[in-house]
C-alpha positions in Angstrom: 0.0 0.0 0.0 2.8 2.4 0.8 4.2 2.6 -2.7 0.9 4.0 -4.2 0.9 7.6 -5.4 -2.2 9.6 -6.4 -2.7 10.7 -9.9 -2.4 14.5 -10.7 -5.4 16.4 -9.4 -6.9 16.7 -12.9 -7.3 12.9 -13.0 -8.6 12.7 -9.4 -7.3 10.8 -6.4 -8.1 7.1 -6.1 -10.3 6.3 -3.2 -10.3 3.2 -1.0 -13.0 1.7 1.2 -12.3 2.1 4.9 -12.2 -1.6 5.6 -9.7 -2.1 2.7 -7.5 0.5 4.3 -7.6 -1.1 7.7 -10.3 1.1 9.3 -13.5 0.2 11.0 -16.0 2.1 8.8 -18.4 3.0 11.5 -15.7 4.4 13.8 -14.0 6.3 10.9 -17.4 7.9 10.1 -17.7 8.9 13.8 -14.2 10.5 13.5 -15.1 12.5 10.4 -18.5 13.6 11.8 -16.6 14.8 14.9 -14.2 16.8 12.8 -17.1 18.4 10.8 -18.9 19.3 14.0 -15.9 20.7 15.9 -16.0 24.0 14.1 -13.7 26.9 14.8 -15.2 29.8 16.8 -13.7 32.3 14.4 -16.2 34.5 12.5 -16.7 33.5 8.8 -15.5 36.8 7.5 -12.4 36.7 9.8 -13.4 40.1 11.1 -15.5 40.7 14.2 -18.5 43.0 14.0 -16.4 45.9 15.5 -14.1 45.6 12.4 -11.1 43.9 14.2 -9.3 41.2 12.3 -9.6 37.9 14.1 -5.8 37.3 14.4 -5.3 40.6 16.1 -7.9 39.7 18.7 -6.6 36.1 19.0 -3.1 37.3 19.9 -4.1 40.4 21.9 -2.2 42.6 19.5 -2.2 46.4 19.6 0.0 49.2 18.7 1.8 50.6 15.7 2.5 47.2 13.9 -1.0 45.7 13.8 -2.1 47.0 10.4 -3.5 44.4 8.0 -1.3 44.7 4.9 -2.2 41.5 2.9 -5.4 40.1 1.4 -8.0 38.5 3.6 -10.7 36.1 2.4 -13.7 34.7 4.3 -13.2 31.2 5.6 -15.1 28.1 4.7 -16.9 25.6 6.8 -15.0 22.6 8.4 -13.4 20.4 5.7 -10.8 17.7 5.6 -9.5 14.5 4.2 -7.8 11.3 5.5 -5.3 9.5 3.3 -3.9 6.1 4.0 -1.4 4.4 1.6 -1.7 7.3 -0.8 -5.5 6.8 -1.3 -8.3 8.8 0.1 -10.2 6.9 2.8 -12.5 9.7 4.0 -13.3 13.3 3.4 -15.8 15.9 4.6 -16.8 19.4 3.6 -15.4 21.3 0.6 -12.0 19.6 0.2 -11.3 21.5 -3.1 -12.2 24.9 -1.6 -9.2 27.3 -1.6 -8.9 28.8 1.9 -6.4 30.8 4.0 -4.2 28.5 6.0 -2.3 30.8 8.4 0.9 29.3 9.9 0.8 26.1 7.9 2.7 28.4 5.4 5.7 28.2 7.8 6.0 24.4 7.0 6.0 25.3 3.3 8.8 27.7 3.9 10.8 24.9 5.6 10.3 22.8 2.4 11.7 25.7 0.3 14.7 26.0 2.7 15.2 22.3 2.0 15.4 23.0 -1.8 17.9 25.7 -1.1 19.9 23.4 1.1 19.9 20.6 -1.5 20.9 23.1 -4.2 23.9 24.3 -2.1 22.4 27.8 -1.7 22.5 27.6 2.0 24.4 25.8 4.8 22.3 25.3 7.9 25.0 26.6 10.3 26.4 29.4 8.2 25.5 32.9 9.1 22.8 34.1 6.8 24.8 37.3 6.1 27.6 35.2 4.5 25.5 34.7 1.4 22.9 37.4 1.7 24.5 40.8 1.4 21.9 42.9 3.2 21.8 45.2 6.2 19.1 42.9 7.8 21.9 40.3 8.3 24.8 42.4 9.4 26.0 43.8 12.7 27.0 42.3 16.0 23.6 40.5 16.6 22.0 39.8 13.2 25.3 39.1 11.6 25.7 36.0 13.7 22.2 34.5 13.0 22.3 31.2 11.0 19.8 29.6 8.8 19.2 27.0 11.5 18.4 29.7 14.0 15.7 31.2 11.7 14.3 27.7 10.9 13.9 26.8 14.6 12.5 30.2 15.6 15.5 30.8 17.9 17.2 33.6 16.0 16.4 36.5 18.3 16.7 38.7 15.1 16.2 42.3 15.8 14.8 45.0 13.5 12.0 45.9 11.3 10.9 44.3 8.0 8.1 45.5 5.8 6.9 47.9 8.5 6.7 45.2 11.2 9.1 45.2 14.1 10.3 42.0 15.8 9.0 43.5 19.0 5.4 42.9 18.0 5.7 39.2 18.9 7.9 39.5 22.0 6.4 37.4 24.8 4.0 35.7 22.4 2.3 32.4 23.3 0.3 30.2 21.1 -2.1 27.3 21.5 -5.0 26.6 23.8 -4.7 28.6 27.0 -2.1 31.0 25.7 -1.5 34.1 27.8 -0.7 37.0 25.5 -1.2 39.8 28.1 2.4 40.8 27.7 2.6 40.3 23.9 4.4 43.2 22.3 6.1 44.4 25.4 9.8 44.7 24.7 12.1 42.2 26.5 15.8 41.7 26.7 17.0 39.6 23.8 19.1 36.5 24.3 22.0 35.2 22.3 21.0 33.9 18.8 20.3 30.2 18.9 19.6 30.0 22.6 16.0 31.1 23.0 12.8 30.0 21.3 10.1 32.5 20.5 7.2 32.2 18.0 7.7 35.3 16.0 6.1 36.0 12.7 8.4 38.9 11.8 11.5 36.7 12.1 9.8 34.0 10.0 9.2 36.6 7.3 12.9 37.5 7.6 13.6 33.8 6.7 11.3 34.1 3.7 13.0 37.2 2.5 16.4 35.7 2.9 15.4 32.6 0.8 14.0 34.9 -1.9 17.4 36.6 -2.0 19.2 33.2 -2.3 16.9 31.8 -5.0 16.7 35.2 -6.8 13.1 34.4 -7.7 9.7 34.6 -6.1 9.2 31.8 -3.7 5.8 30.7 -5.0 7.4 30.2 -8.4 10.0 27.9 -6.9 7.4 26.0 -4.9 5.2 25.5 -7.9 8.1 24.3 -10.2 9.9 22.1 -7.7 7.2 20.8 -5.5 3.6 21.5 -6.3 3.6 20.6 -10.0 5.7 17.4 -9.5 3.3 16.1 -6.8 0.3 16.8 -9.0 -1.3 19.6 -7.1 -4.0 21.8 -8.6 -3.3 25.3 -10.0 -5.8 26.9 -7.6 -3.4 27.6 -4.7 -1.6 30.9 -4.4 0.7 32.7 -1.9 -0.1 36.3 -1.3 2.4 38.8 0.0 1.9 42.2 1.6 1.3 45.5 -0.1 4.5 46.6 1.7 6.7 43.5 0.8 7.8 44.3 -2.7 11.6 44.3 -3.1 14.2 44.8 -5.8 16.2 41.8 -6.7 18.8 42.4 -9.5 16.6 45.1 -11.0 13.4 43.1 -10.8 10.4 43.9 -8.6 9.5 40.7 -6.6 7.0 40.3 -3.8 8.3 38.6 -0.6 5.7 36.3 0.9 4.9 35.8 4.6 5.0 32.6 6.7 1.4 33.0 7.7 -1.6 35.3 7.7 -0.9 37.3 10.9 -1.4 40.5 9.0 -3.3 39.0 6.0 -1.7 37.3 3.0 -0.1 33.9 3.1 -0.9 30.6 1.4 -4.5 30.0 0.3 -5.0 26.4 -0.8 -7.3 23.4 -0.7 -7.3 20.5 1.7 -6.5 18.2 -1.1 -3.4 20.1 -2.1 -2.3 20.2 1.6 -2.7 16.4 1.7 -0.3 16.0 -1.3 2.4 18.0 0.5 1.8 15.9 3.6 2.1 12.7 1.6 5.4 13.9 0.2 6.8 14.5 3.7 5.5 11.1 4.9 7.2 9.4 1.9 10.6 10.9 2.9 10.6 13.6 0.2 10.2 11.1 -2.6 7.4 11.1 -5.2 7.5 8.1 -7.4 10.9 7.8 -8.8 11.9 11.4 -8.0 13.6 12.5 -4.7 12.2 16.1 -4.5 13.7 16.7 -1.0 16.8 15.0 0.3 16.5 12.6 3.3 19.5 14.4 4.8 17.5 17.6 5.0 14.2 16.0 6.0 16.0 14.2 8.9 17.2 17.6 10.1 13.9 19.3 9.5 12.0 16.8 11.7 14.6 16.5 14.5 13.8 18.2 17.8 15.5 21.6 18.0 17.9 22.6 20.7 15.5 25.3 22.2 12.2 23.5 21.8 12.0 19.7 21.6 8.5 19.9 20.3 9.6 21.8 17.2 11.8 21.1 14.2 12.3 23.4 11.3 8.9 25.1 11.3 7.1 21.7 11.8 5.7 20.6 15.1 6.7 17.3 16.6 5.2 14.9 19.1 8.1 12.9 20.6 7.0 11.4 23.8 3.4 12.3 22.9 3.5 15.3 25.2 1.8 17.7 22.9 -0.9 15.4 21.6 -1.2 12.3 23.8 -3.5 10.5 21.3 -1.4 11.1 18.2 1.5 8.7 17.5 5.0 9.6 18.9 6.4 10.0 15.4 3.6 12.3 14.2 4.6 15.7 12.8 2.2 18.6 12.2 1.9 21.7 10.1 -0.3 23.9 12.3 -2.1 27.2 11.5 -4.5 29.3 13.4 -8.1 29.1 12.8 -7.4 26.2 13.0 -5.7 24.5 10.1 -3.7 21.2 10.3 -1.7 18.7 8.3 -1.2 15.6 10.4 1.4 13.1 9.3 1.6 9.8 11.1 4.4 7.7 9.4 3.9 4.7 11.6 0.3 4.5 10.4 1.0 5.4 6.8 -1.5 8.2 7.3 -2.0 11.8 6.4 -4.9 13.9 7.6 -5.9 17.5 6.8 -8.4 19.4 8.8 -9.6 23.0 8.1 -11.4 25.3 10.6 -11.5 22.9 13.5 -11.5 24.2 17.1 -7.9 23.8 18.2 -9.0 22.4 21.6 -10.5 19.4 19.7 -7.4 18.3 17.8 -6.3 15.5 20.3 -9.9 14.1 20.5 -9.9 13.9 16.7 -6.5 12.1 16.7 -7.9 9.7 19.3 -11.0 8.9 17.2 -9.0 8.3 14.0 -6.5 6.0 15.6 -9.3 4.1 17.4 -10.9 3.5 14.1 -7.9 1.5 12.9 -9.1 -2.1 13.0 
């Protein structure tokens, strides 16, 4: 079963009956019904009646850096798909609907960094400024920041990019029960590589640095090197900010963000997310093509020094501390709203959920794993 690959989206994915894929059909139906009913509390427009963007409310953001500078589109209803052995076992909602995906985009950035690594454009422990000649990567602090630091959110980069200061996400917490009462309050910075902080400005710095190394718009690279080879649709797009146009060798190129904190980001379908998840589950290989090296993937999915639950912009579950009912080898691309790609290599399983209440994720994992006969 593990060698099967889906046809390009135009031909449609092959489906398999739950019992043929090793599931109890009734229990799997219960799991998908749960997912469809566990809807996000976010407003459909992604704006509250008083006009505030939902992300700004979610993270208790205020002050001079909170302007929405990228496109925002209304969200859909809960949707998702479960894939086992490369075939669709179950789906719910509008799985072809293109939707915002928030910080799942960070995991796509990690894939692009893998392409740059495999091409010899970056070395993980080199200072970014060694190959990116730019004031953002110079000086006594930023000049010592490596690609690994940026990929693990431990860079402690300091500055302003596209009108957003790194301070906007100082003291930020994420996930259920997060306390963001001090978010945006300036704190003393630590040495690069010694302190983890979930900081969207610093992720956008990584995206900008990768743009400079490729010398091309990152969505073009992703489409050519990843999305087209895995048979994804042509409906996805990656929106930047009105403020994120840069000059690269005399060409005007838009740098793209690693989420939708201030609008923009990747808008994509559940089915296309599932293809990316399947590529990662298959060790970067798609058929007879190795699209990402195992060397890079092993580094990407290894616990980082400053957060053992985090690799290179992918969430981990070693010891099942984060999600007790997902497998220990599970990895996740997570985005607010909430959006999820769940990869369970031990189960040969990929699942995508859109617009699920984030407090219900572990219950969903429990129901899916319990459905395996």
